[in-house]
C-alpha positions, -999 to +999 in steps of 0.1 A: +016-528-414+000-509-443-027-534-450-037-538-413-040-500-410-060-497-442-085-523-429-087-506-396-096-473-413-121-490-436-101-482-467-114-498-499-082-498-519-046-486-517-032-466-547+005-469-554+028-455-580+057-479-584+090-468-600+093-498-623+076-530-636+100-550-614+086-534-583+050-542-594+059-578-599+076-579-565+044-565-549+022-590-567+044-619-554+042-606-518+006-595-515-014-611-486-036-640-496-068-629-512-057-594-523-053-584-559-036-555-577-050-538-608-040-510-631-058-478-621-081-461-646-061-429-643-026-420-634-020-394-608+013-384-622+027-384-657+039-418-670+068-400-688+091-372-677+117-354-698+150-348-680+178-328-697+215-332-689+227-297-682+262-305-672+272-296-707+281-260-717+253-236-726+265-237-763+261-275-763+227-274-747+215-248-773+229-268-801+210-298-789+176-280-792+154-279-822+162-250-845+127-235-840+132-236-802+165-217-804+149-192-828+120-186-804+143-180-775+162-153-795+130-139-808+116-134-773+148-116-763+147-094-794+111-084-788+120-071-754+107-097-730+125-096-696+126-122-668+124-115-631+131-142-605+113-140-572+126-162-544+117-144-512+079-145-508+078-128-474+081-092-486+050-072-497+065-066-532+063-103-540+025-104-534+018-088-568+039-114-586+021-142-568-012-127-578+001-123-614+010-160-614-023-172-602-041-150-627-021-164-655-028-200-642-065-193-645-061-179-681-041-210-691-066-234-675-095-218-694-076-217-727-063-253-725-095-267-709-077-281-679-084-280-641-059-260-621-052-262-584-072-239-561-055-206-553-048-217-518-027-246-531-002-222-548-002-197-520+006-225-495+036-235-517+049-200-514+044-199-477+059-232-468+086-242-493+120-226-484+130-196-506+162-213-517+142-242-531+112-226-547+116-198-573+089-179-593+100-168-628+080-140-643+083-129-679+074-092-684+066-074-717+058-037-718+055-036-680+030-065-678+035-101-666+027-123-696+041-157-685+052-173-652+068-206-641+074-223-607+107-241-604+121-263-576+158-264-570+168-294-549+201-313-549+215-316-584+181-313-601+159-283-610+123-292-616+098-272-637+066-276-616+039-253-630+037-228-659+012-203-673+009-177-699-013-149-713-033-155-745-027-120-758+011-121-760+018-155-775+039-140-803+063-128-776+074-164-771+079-158-734+076-194-723+107-203-744+128-175-728+116-185-693+127-222-698+161-211-711+167-187-682+157-215-658+182-239-674+209-213-671+201-205-635+200-242-627+235-246-641+247-217-620+231-233-589+252-264-595+225-286-609+233-312-636+197-322-645+167-301-656+134-319-652+108-306-676+081-327-660+055-347-678+053-354-715+034-380-735+053-396-764+039-431-761+003-444-764-014-450-731-012-488-725-039-488-699-077-484-700-081-451-719-116-439-714-117-410-737-095-409-768-090-371-766-070-376-735-042-390-757-042-356-776-044-334-745-006-336-740+003-329-777+010-292-773+030-293-741+050-324-753+059-306-785+070-275-766+092-294-741+108-319-765+119-289-786+145-283-759+157-319-759+146-337-791+171-364-788+165-373-751+144-403-744+118-396-717+120-416-684+090-439-683+071-452-653+044-479-651+017-455-637-008-460-608-019-494-595-046-502-570-043-529-543-080-539-539-091-545-503-129-544-509-137-557-544-174-547-544-168-511-536-138-509-559-157-523-588-185-498-582-160-470-581-145-480-615-180-483-630-189-447-618-155-434-631-162-448-665-196-432-667-182-399-654-155-399-681-180-407-709-203-378-700 
C-alpha cells in the first residue's frame, strides 16, 4: 500500500490534495496508528477555480459578463487584433508561434514577479499532448504576437491552462479577445463548461506566511471574474501532508517559513 511503499523509499511525508473536506475527514479516520495529517504551508494548485457554463447562447454568455469586459472584447476587435489557433505542432511553421508564446511567458513572469515553468516544460507539452486536445491561441497586432494562451479541450470541458501578454500592447486588450474566442471555440467543439482556472476570492484559511501572497491573485481574479461575475468559484480544501517522519517534516516547515520571510 501507499504507506508501506513510502516507508520503503524513505519518504518523509505524503502530500495529498483532497477534493473535499469530507475526504480529509475520511482519511483522518483511516490513517494507520501513529500517523498525523496536517495542512500544508503552501497549496500546489489553486484553492478556487472559476468554471463558466457555456451551454447557453453566445448572447446569453456575453450578457452575463461585466460591462467593462464586453467593452474590452469589442475594443480589441475594433483596434484590429486578430487571433490565430495553432493545433498541429509538428510543422515547422508552428515553431515560431511556440517561440512567441515562450517569449511572452517570460515577459509576463518578469512583469508580474512570478516564476514561470522552464522552456522545456512548455515544449514538452506541445510534443506530447495530442493536437486535438491542446491548442495554442495567439493574438496578433500589426503583425506581431502580443498575447498567447494555452487551452486544453477534453470531454465537455475546455480549460485555460497558461496565458501571457506583452507589456507594450496592453491597450489592445488582446487577453479579453483571446478568452472570448476560446469560449466560442469551446462551444463549437461541444463543450458545456469553460474552466478559467485559479482565482482567489476568499481569504487564505491556512498558515499565510507573507500577506502579499493574498494580493498576488488580485489582478488575475478581477480579469477572470469579469467574464462570469455571478458565478461562485468551486472551492477545494487545498494541500495536506500525511507525516511519516515528524522530525524531518518539522525541520522542513521551519526552513520554509524562514525562506518565505526572506
